[in-house]
N, C-alpha and C positions, 0 to 999 in steps of 0.2 A: 276645567271649568266647573266651577260651584254653580248650582240650580239652587232658586230659591226653595223650593222642595228640600231637597238636601239640606241647607241653612236650618230649615225650619224644623228638620228632624235633630241636627245637633243641637238647636238651643234645647228643645226638649229633653235630649238625653242629658246635658251639662244641668239641667236644672234638675233632675232628679238625680242620674248615677254620678254626675260629676260632682257636685255641691255634696254629695255623702261620702264620695271619695276622699273628698277635699277636708271634709269635716275629721275625717280618721286621724289628718295630720294637725288636726287644732285650726285649723283653714275656716273662717266661716265670711262667704263672700257672694256677694252677685254679680251679675255682668251683665254690661250691653255689651247686643253681641250681632255685630251687622258682616255684610258683604263688601267689598269695594271691590268694582268692577268683573265681579263675576271670576276674579281671581284666586281673592284670598279672605279668609274668615278674621275679621278682627274681634276682639275678643277684649273689654276695657272693664275691668274690673271695679264696681262700684261697693260701696256699703261697705267698707272693710274695715274689721277693730283694724288695732294696734298687730302690725304683721310681725309674726318675728325672722330674724335674720337667718337663723337655720332654722333646719327641718331634723328632730332625732329621728334616724328608719331602722336604728337595730340597736344592740345593747355593748359591741365591740369595740375596744379601745384602740381604732385606726382610722386614718380617711375616708371608711365609710361608713363613720357613726352616724354623720351628718350629711344633710343635704341641702345644696341650696334652694330656697323658697322659690326661685324663679324657675328653677328646673324640676322641683315637686309638681309646681302648676304645670309648666309646658308638658310634663310627662302624661298626667292626667286628661291633659286637650286632647293630645294626641293619640290616648285610649279611644275619647270618645269619639274622634275621626278615623279609628280602625274598626270601631261598632259601627257606626253611620257607613261607613263603606265610600267614606271620600280619598279618594289617594290620586293623584299625591296631593297634598293638602299643604299650604302655608298660611300658616297661622302667627297674626302679630298680636302679643299680649302688650297691653297696657297698665301700667300701673304706677305704683311710686318708683322717683328714678333710684333709690337706692337698692331696689328689688331687682331691676331690670341689670342694675353695673353694679354690683359689686364693690368693684374698682374703677368704679368709674373717680375723676377726679374731686367734684364734689364731696361724694362718700368719703375719700380719704382725706382732702383736706378738713371737714368736719372731726373728723377722729385726732389728725395732729391737733388743730386750734384747740377742741375739747382737753388732749393732754396739756399741751404748752400752757392753757389759762388754768388747769385744777393740779398739774402734778409737781406746782413751785408755789410756797407761800409769797408773801407780800416783798419778801427779803432774798428772795429766787435758794430758798433752800428747797431740798428735794421732799415729797412729802406723798404719799401713796392717793394717787387721784381717787375721788371716789364714784369718775365714770368709767374704772378701768380695774380689773383684777389682777394680779400677779400670778405667774405658776414657772413651775423649775427653776424654783428660788430666787424668782424674782428676775429671770433673763428672758422673760416675755408678759406682755403687759396685752391684755385681750378686752377688748372695747367689748361692754356690756352692751352698748347699739347695734353695734354691726357685726360682731363676733370674728372680728379681724384681729389676726396676734401679730404684734408687731414686736420686735426686738427690741430691747433697751439698752441703750448703748452707756458708757460706762460716764458719761454726760449728762445720763438720766432725760434721754431724748428719744424720741420716737421719728420714724419716717417713711410716709404713704408708702414710697415703692418698695419696702421691706416688709410691708404685711401679707400675710395670706389667711385667705377666710378658711374657717375651721374645716369644710370638707374639699379643699384645696392642701391641704398640708399633708404630703406625699409622705416625708419623711417619719420613718417608724421609730426612728430613737426619738423623736420629739415626742409621741404619743408613748412610748415607752417611759421615758422620763416623769412623766404626770405622776408626783407620789397620791396618797388617798387625799390629802387636803385640795390637792387641784382638782381631783377628779370631782370633789365634792362642789368645788367652785364653780366649774365647768356646769355639773347638770344644775345647781342652783338656780342659773340660768337660763341656761340652754334644754334642759333635759338629758 
């Protein structure tokens, strides 16, 4: 059970420590924070600028280079609940659907639709989509919007169910096969 006093302390800590911590990741947001049935805290992000799909958290070229925006925000909120000693706490985060569920059908469908709309010219000839960039000698296309990497089929198609968000690519061979040009391209969009 969360008391009103604990909720008020949570809000104060979010508005100081929480916002500072998120700014360290380049996330500048405000939040409406409220209690539901004294059981869980709802954090509704407001005043958000265009938020990045992934956050660079270290310089290694592996699955730990990036973290999802949702996980970074939840991590900071959990730190706050530890600081104000609310245990156990259920925090519900409300924000853009693409942040909450990077693999949600609306997000994946948007990528596939963007690809189908821009990766072919009017004669169905293949071209480089301006909404994606290629890595691993064109074997993968990464969405500039969602940071999801899709294998490109021999027919120059991508399929939503085959995509992986950069923080979720655990195959070290994928990371090791990136050449310097691939890395520069990734850095230019996602840090």
